KEMARVO-73825 format. One record per residue (C-alpha): residue number from 1; residue in one letter; x negated, y negated, z. Coordinates in pm, 1 decimal, padded with zeros to 6 digits, m for minus. Example, Ala and Ser with C-alpha at 12.3 -4.5 7.8 and 13.67 -1.06 7.14 Angstrom:
REC   pos   code          u          v          w
REC     1      a   m01230.0    00450.0    00780.0
REC     2      s   m01367.0    00106.0    00714.0
***
This chain:
REC   pos   code          u          v          w
REC     1      m   m04459.1   m02306.1   m00909.6
REC     2      t   m04654.1   m02360.0   m00617.2
REC     3      n   m04558.6   m02655.0   m00394.9
REC     4      p   m04934.3   m02810.3   m00306.0
REC     5      a   m04825.8   m03049.0   m00115.6
REC     6      n   m04650.6   m02705.5    00129.0
REC     7      p   m04952.9   m02394.0    00116.0
REC     8      f   m04753.5   m02238.5    00348.6
REC     9      h   m04382.5   m02288.0    00176.5
REC    10      d   m04562.5   m02088.9   m00102.5
REC    11      f   m04667.4   m01851.6    00076.0
REC    12      n   m04384.1   m01768.1    00261.2
REC    13      q   m04215.7   m01720.6   m00141.7
REC    14      r   m04478.5   m01545.3   m00186.4
REC    15      i   m04427.0   m01188.6    00064.1
REC    16      i   m04017.1   m01307.5    00042.6
REC    17      d   m04011.4   m01211.9   m00398.0
REC    18      e   m04271.2   m00927.3   m00345.8
REC    19      f   m04041.5   m00829.1   m00026.9
REC    20      r   m03745.8   m00789.6   m00255.7
REC    21      a   m03864.5   m00664.9   m00526.2
REC    22      n   m04003.2   m00358.7   m00309.4
REC    23      h   m03799.7   m00309.4   m00043.5
REC    24      g   m03923.1   m00419.7    00228.6
REC    25      q   m04291.7   m00325.1    00082.0
REC    26      v   m04579.7   m00621.3    00088.0
REC    27      g   m04944.6   m00580.1    00110.8
REC    28      g   m05173.2   m00860.7    00255.6
REC    29      p   m05101.9   m00961.2    00613.7
REC    30      f   m04839.4   m00785.5    00683.8
REC    31      e   m04915.1   m00477.0    00508.9
REC    32      g   m04829.6   m00118.7    00671.8
REC    33      g   m04604.7   m00353.1    00953.9
REC    34      r   m04282.3   m00409.5    01003.9
REC    35      l   m04159.8   m00727.8    00862.9
REC    36      i   m03779.4   m00826.5    00783.8
REC    37      l   m03650.9   m01198.4    00661.5
REC    38      l   m03445.4   m01329.7    00881.5
REC    39      t   m03218.5   m01595.3    00698.0
REC    40      t   m03125.9   m01928.0    01021.7
REC    41      t   m02913.5   m02212.2    00968.1
REC    42      g   m03124.3   m02511.7    00941.6
REC    43      a   m02995.1   m02699.1    01255.7
REC    44      r   m03007.1   m03080.3    01090.9
REC    45      t   m02899.6   m02962.5    00719.9
REC    46      g   m02737.0   m02645.9    00765.9
REC    47      t   m02855.4   m02502.1    00507.1
REC    48      p   m02984.1   m02163.0    00493.4
REC    49      h   m03379.3   m02073.2    00555.2
REC    50      t   m03561.7   m01718.0    00496.0
REC    51      t   m03867.7   m01638.0    00663.1
REC    52      p   m04078.9   m01330.7    00657.6
REC    53      v   m04124.0   m01243.1    01036.3
REC    54      g   m04247.8   m00956.9    01235.1
REC    55      y   m04048.0   m00723.6    01456.4
REC    56      l   m04018.5   m00477.9    01735.1
REC    57      p   m03765.9   m00199.6    01737.1
REC    58      d   m03598.2   m00245.1    02048.6
REC    59      g   m03345.6    00092.8    02067.3
REC    60      g   m02905.2    00086.6    01918.5
REC    61      d   m02830.8   m00207.3    01800.9
REC    62      r   m03094.3   m00466.5    01830.2
REC    63      i   m03425.2   m00605.6    01689.5
REC    64      l   m03616.8   m00785.0    01855.9
REC    65      v   m03822.6   m01063.5    01745.9
REC    66      i   m04084.9   m01321.4    01860.8
REC    67      a   m04172.6   m01697.0    01771.5
REC    68      s   m04540.0   m01734.5    01799.0
REC    69      a   m04613.6   m01966.5    01470.9
REC    70      g   m04945.1   m01823.7    01526.8
REC    71      g   m05002.2   m01942.9    01870.3
REC    72      s   m04885.1   m02316.7    01782.1
REC    73      p   m04744.7   m02615.1    02038.9
REC    74      r   m04470.6   m02636.7    01862.3
REC    75      h   m04194.3   m02312.4    01814.9
REC    76      p   m04080.6   m02254.3    01436.3
REC    77      d   m03873.6   m02366.0    01247.2
REC    78      w   m03694.9   m02046.8    01258.1
REC    79      y   m03668.9   m01983.6    01594.6
REC    80      r   m03487.7   m02425.3    01615.4
REC    81      n   m03288.4   m02338.0    01389.4
REC    82      l   m03106.0   m02025.3    01537.4
REC    83      v   m03073.2   m02177.7    01866.0
REC    84      a   m02844.9   m02423.6    01683.5
REC    85      n   m02684.9   m02135.1    01490.2
REC    86      p   m02706.4   m01838.2    01667.0
REC    87      q   m02555.5   m01598.0    01333.5
REC    88      v   m02834.3   m01478.1    01150.6
REC    89      t   m02861.2   m01241.5    00822.6
REC    90      v   m03115.4   m00998.8    00845.8
REC    91      e   m03278.5   m00798.0    00514.1
REC    92      s   m03530.6   m00487.4    00658.7
REC    93      g   m03563.7   m00419.6    00265.6
REC    94      v   m03291.4   m00156.9    00273.5
REC    95      f   m03064.0   m00266.1    00424.5
REC    96      t   m02853.6   m00625.4    00445.8
REC    97      y   m02650.3   m00696.4    00783.3
REC    98      e   m02487.4   m01027.4    01002.9
REC    99      a   m02675.2   m01043.2    01354.5
REC   100      h   m02649.2   m01279.5    01617.5
REC   101      a   m02897.4   m01409.5    01809.9
REC   102      v   m02975.7   m01419.8    02216.9
REC   103      v   m03325.7   m01601.8    02374.8
REC   104      l   m03385.8   m01325.1    02660.4
REC   105      a   m03505.3   m01474.3    02967.7
REC   106      g   m03678.1   m01344.3    03299.8
REC   107      d   m03766.8   m00998.0    03340.5
REC   108      e   m03601.2   m00890.7    03017.8
REC   109      r   m03778.3   m01108.6    02825.3
REC   110      d   m04136.1   m01096.6    02998.8
REC   111      q   m04133.3   m00695.8    02973.0
REC   112      a   m04033.4   m00736.1    02665.3
REC   113      f   m04347.0   m00933.5    02618.6
REC   114      a   m04498.9   m00724.5    02825.6
REC   115      r   m04424.9   m00411.6    02555.6
REC   116      a   m04576.6   m00609.6    02238.2
REC   117      v   m04888.7   m00655.0    02389.6
REC   118      e   m04948.0   m00324.2    02442.3
REC   119      a   m04804.8   m00269.8    02094.4
REC   120      d   m05065.8   m00507.2    01964.0
REC   121      r   m05291.9   m00749.2    02115.2
REC   122      g   m05266.1   m00993.7    01889.9
REC   123      w   m04919.0   m01119.8    02028.8
REC   124      a   m05174.2   m01227.5    02356.4
REC   125      t   m05386.8   m01404.2    02161.0
REC   126      y   m05091.9   m01600.5    02036.6
REC   127      q   m04995.7   m01681.9    02399.5
REC   128      e   m05361.4   m01812.9    02512.6
REC   129      k   m05324.5   m02031.5    02244.2
REC   130      t   m05057.9   m02249.0    02339.3
REC   131      d   m04883.2   m02379.5    02648.0
REC   132      r   m04568.6   m02369.4    02596.8
REC   133      v   m04420.7   m01940.7    02654.5
REC   134      l   m04372.3   m01786.8    02355.8
REC   135      p   m03927.8   m01638.8    02273.7
REC   136      v   m03834.1   m01343.5    02298.2
REC   137      v   m03509.3   m01335.8    02021.0
REC   138      a   m03288.6   m01010.4    02026.6
REC   139      l   m03052.2   m01026.2    01732.1
REC   140      h   m02791.5   m00785.8    01752.3
REC   141      e   m02650.9   m00698.1    01445.0
REC   142      i   m02247.1   m00765.8    01417.9
REC   143      a   m02109.2   m00467.2    01298.8
REC   144      r   m01850.1   m00441.4    01044.3
REC   145      p   m01618.3   m00196.2    00867.2
REC   146      g   m01749.0   m00013.1    00606.2
REC   147      p   m02039.9    00126.6    00472.7
REC   148      p   m02341.0   m00047.3    00554.6
REC   149      n   m02484.1   m00281.9    00311.1
REC   150      i   m02728.4   m00129.9    00124.4
REC   151      n   m02947.1   m00289.4   m00164.8
REC   152      a   m02944.9   m00043.8   m00376.9
REC   153      g   m02780.3    00052.2   m00727.1
REC   154      s   m02632.2    00376.7   m00708.5
REC   155      p   m02585.1    00604.7   m00475.3
REC   156      g   m02797.9    00798.2   m00504.9
REC   157      e   m03108.3    00528.5   m00486.4
REC   158      a   m02946.4    00445.1   m00171.7
REC   159      i   m02997.8    00789.4   m00031.6
REC   160      r   m03365.3    00756.4   m00190.3
REC   161      l   m03437.7    00472.6   m00051.3
REC   162      v   m03323.9    00541.2    00315.8
REC   163      h   m03498.4    00823.9    00357.6
REC   164      d   m03815.3    00632.0    00216.2
REC   165      v   m03700.1    00431.3    00588.6
REC   166      f   m03804.9    00680.0    00783.1
REC   167      r   m04079.6    00803.9    00546.6
REC   168      r   m04231.5    00508.4    00699.2
REC   169      e   m04131.1    00420.0    00988.2
REC   170      l   m04240.4    00807.9    01099.7
REC   171      a   m04583.1    00783.6    00973.6
REC   172      l   m04588.6    00421.5    01120.8
REC   173      i   m04541.7    00593.1    01447.7
REC   174      r   m04783.5    00853.7    01403.2
REC   175      r   m05076.1    00541.5    01291.4
REC   176      e   m04959.3    00364.5    01651.8
REC   177      m   m05019.2    00740.6    01848.0
REC   178      t   m05325.8    00783.2    01659.5
REC   179      a   m05413.0    00428.0    01739.4
REC   180      g   m05312.2    00457.2    02179.9
REC   181      g   m05517.0    00736.5    02219.0
REC   182      s   m05457.3    00890.6    02490.7
REC   183      t   m05148.2    00700.1    02667.7
REC   184      l   m04826.2    00674.2    02571.8
REC   185      g   m04668.2    00260.4    02563.2
REC   186      a   m04362.6    00166.5    02673.1
REC   187      q   m04359.6    00042.0    02263.1
REC   188      l   m04428.5    00361.9    02127.9
REC   189      r   m04157.7    00582.1    02327.5
REC   190      v   m03875.7    00352.4    02268.8
REC   191      n   m04048.2    00274.2    01853.7
REC   192      c   m03954.9    00693.8    01925.4
REC   193      l   m03688.7    00661.4    02078.6
REC   194      t   m03525.5    00429.4    01822.0
REC   195      f   m03595.3    00642.3    01510.2
REC   196      c   m03472.8    00964.9    01686.7
REC   197      q   m03136.6    00765.2    01736.6
REC   198      g   m03130.3    00616.0    01375.5
REC   199      l   m03196.0    00957.1    01160.7
REC   200      h   m02955.5    01117.9    01430.2
REC   201      n   m02683.3    00837.4    01362.4
REC   202      h   m02755.7    00926.2    00981.1
REC   203      h   m02718.6    01231.9    00979.6
REC   204      t   m02390.8    01251.4    01169.3
REC   205      g   m02275.1    01069.6    00833.1
REC   206      e   m02378.5    01228.0    00605.4
REC   207      d   m02175.0    01498.4    00802.9
REC   208      m   m01850.9    01341.4    00869.2
REC   209      a   m01851.8    01166.8    00537.4
REC   210      m   m02157.5    01280.8    00210.7
REC   211      f   m02080.1    01649.3    00301.2
REC   212      p   m01759.9    01592.7    00262.0
REC   213      f   m01674.3    01368.7   m00015.4
REC   214      l   m01924.8    01589.5   m00228.4
REC   215      a   m01753.1    01920.3   m00144.4
REC   216      d   m01420.0    01811.0   m00261.5
REC   217      r   m01571.1    01699.0   m00599.8
REC   218      h   m01819.2    01974.8   m00645.0
REC   219      p   m01712.1    02276.3   m00515.1
REC   220      e   m02041.8    02421.5   m00690.1
REC   221      a   m02241.2    02227.1   m00445.9
REC   222      a   m02131.7    02431.7   m00149.8
REC   223      p   m02482.5    02645.8   m00049.4
REC   224      v   m02687.4    02369.4   m00101.1
REC   225      l   m02448.2    02110.6    00170.9
REC   226      d   m02472.0    02400.7    00385.9
REC   227      r   m02864.8    02480.7    00407.2
REC   228      l   m02861.5    02046.2    00469.2
REC   229      r   m02619.4    02076.7    00780.4
REC   230      t   m02848.1    02393.4    00892.6
REC   231      e   m03115.6    02216.0    00810.8
REC   232      h   m02945.7    01868.2    01037.3
REC   233      e   m02921.6    02135.5    01356.4
REC   234      r   m03236.7    02210.5    01299.3
REC   235      i   m03358.6    01853.2    01274.1
REC   236      a   m03161.5    01745.4    01595.5
REC   237      t   m03336.1    02069.8    01828.2
REC   238      l   m03694.0    01908.9    01691.5
REC   239      v   m03518.6    01532.8    01820.1
REC   240      e   m03444.6    01639.8    02129.8
REC   241      e   m03754.8    01825.3    02194.0
REC   242      l   m03945.1    01476.7    02124.9
REC   243      r   m03674.6    01299.9    02347.1
REC   244      t   m03826.1    01589.9    02615.1
REC   245      a   m04200.9    01532.9    02604.7
REC   246      l   m04125.1    01135.4    02598.0
REC   247      a   m03955.2    01149.1    02897.5
REC   248      d   m04189.8    01321.3    03080.6
REC   249      l   m04448.0    01068.8    02943.1
REC   250      d   m04696.4    01305.4    02772.1
REC   251      p   m04891.1    01198.7    02507.6
REC   252      a   m04992.2    01579.3    02348.7
REC   253      a   m04662.1    01679.5    02367.6
REC   254      v   m04530.5    01421.0    02209.8
REC   255      r   m04833.1    01393.0    01876.0
REC   256      t   m04671.2    01805.2    01863.5
REC   257      e   m04342.7    01718.4    01862.6
REC   258      v   m04443.9    01419.4    01595.6
REC   259      d   m04606.2    01642.2    01392.5
REC   260      r   m04364.1    01921.3    01395.1
REC   261      l   m04067.9    01685.7    01340.1
REC   262      t   m04276.4    01463.4    01056.5
REC   263      t   m04276.0    01828.8    00860.7
REC   264      e   m03956.6    01950.2    00869.0
REC   265      l   m03780.1    01621.9    00755.4
REC   266      e   m04009.8    01574.9    00496.8
REC   267      a   m03947.6    01887.8    00332.8
REC   268      h   m03569.1    01838.1    00431.7
REC   269      l   m03505.4    01505.1    00280.3
REC   270      t   m03717.4    01652.9   m00040.6
REC   271      y   m03501.6    01913.1   m00079.1
REC   272      e   m03165.5    01697.3   m00037.6
REC   273      e   m03311.0    01421.3   m00272.2
REC   274      e   m03350.0    01733.4   m00597.5
REC   275      q   m03022.2    01850.4   m00469.8
REC   276      l   m02788.8    01538.3   m00401.6
REC   277      i   m02939.6    01262.8   m00592.3
REC   278      p   m02808.4    01389.4   m00933.5
REC   279      l   m02439.4    01464.4   m00799.6
REC   280      l   m02389.3    01142.4   m00662.0
REC   281      d   m02573.2    00919.8   m00968.5
REC   282      s   m02294.5    01222.2   m01168.9
REC   283      g   m02001.5    00954.6   m01172.7
REC   284      g   m01740.3    00917.3   m00993.1
REC   285      s   m01886.2    00942.0   m00697.3
REC   286      g   m01811.6    00619.6   m00592.3
REC   287      d   m01990.1    00258.0   m00510.8
REC   288      s   m02336.8    00247.2   m00493.4
REC   289      g   m02294.5    00147.3   m00109.6
REC   290      d   m02106.3    00422.9   m00044.3
REC   291      s   m02361.1    00691.7    00046.0
REC   292      g   m02211.0    00881.4    00376.5
REC   293      d   m02467.1    00706.5    00591.6
REC   294      s   m02217.8    00503.4    00864.7
REC   295      g   m02526.3    00486.0    01115.0
REC   296      g   m02609.3    00150.5    01112.7
REC   297      s   m02828.9   m00061.4    00895.2
REC   298      g   m03209.0   m00016.0    01048.5
REC   299      v   m03376.5    00325.3    01228.7
***
């Protein structure tokens, strides 16, 4: 049911519904971009409010969001809410987690905003439209014991969805590299390094948790698990070579390494899905969220 008194609310709700129905993939103005659903607690009402928000990878356990409101003279409601109540909920489409919001200040804010502008000139356009300084907010994931909260109906689906996150992020990085021409921007370097860390965490979680779990219940899968461990080592080598190219600020080398990683990672993910999803979903493999992906919520 639409709300003629508040078309912006209806627009947001359509995006929220599409986002949740498609594990984070949406069309329209957000298609192909990085998007989360951010749930804050109302500063005056105390009720939860969910808003689609673009984000920037920032490495480690945090992402960045910018309170642009399209260059409006007023801060968006979600920003005023998190200033009053810094604990928020983040939905990536695959993962859901609690986070602590910190408003960046001084040089840290300015450097983060400069990276955002370098990646997308639209942020500068928004800043030019208003006298207020657009706030940059870091959302720090709050670590919880146990496996991550993956929005999946089975362990096999959880693995596929996590893999799809890596596929989409790597495709987005490749598009950003093409758009960047002969340069290698600071935000693109952060995006690549965040991806590398997320992939390392994911494979470490599989090696330490999911693979031993499957080896115990499916001894016949030992050759498959051995091959996947070997592929993890090969991919780790490619990741280190990408890190080296990023440290050397060599755009051509980075493109080469990203292409190599894309080819080998896609083959690895496809083989793993073909071999392990039937085992994971054959019964007796635990809860849907316990996929052995113990490396945090994001890439």
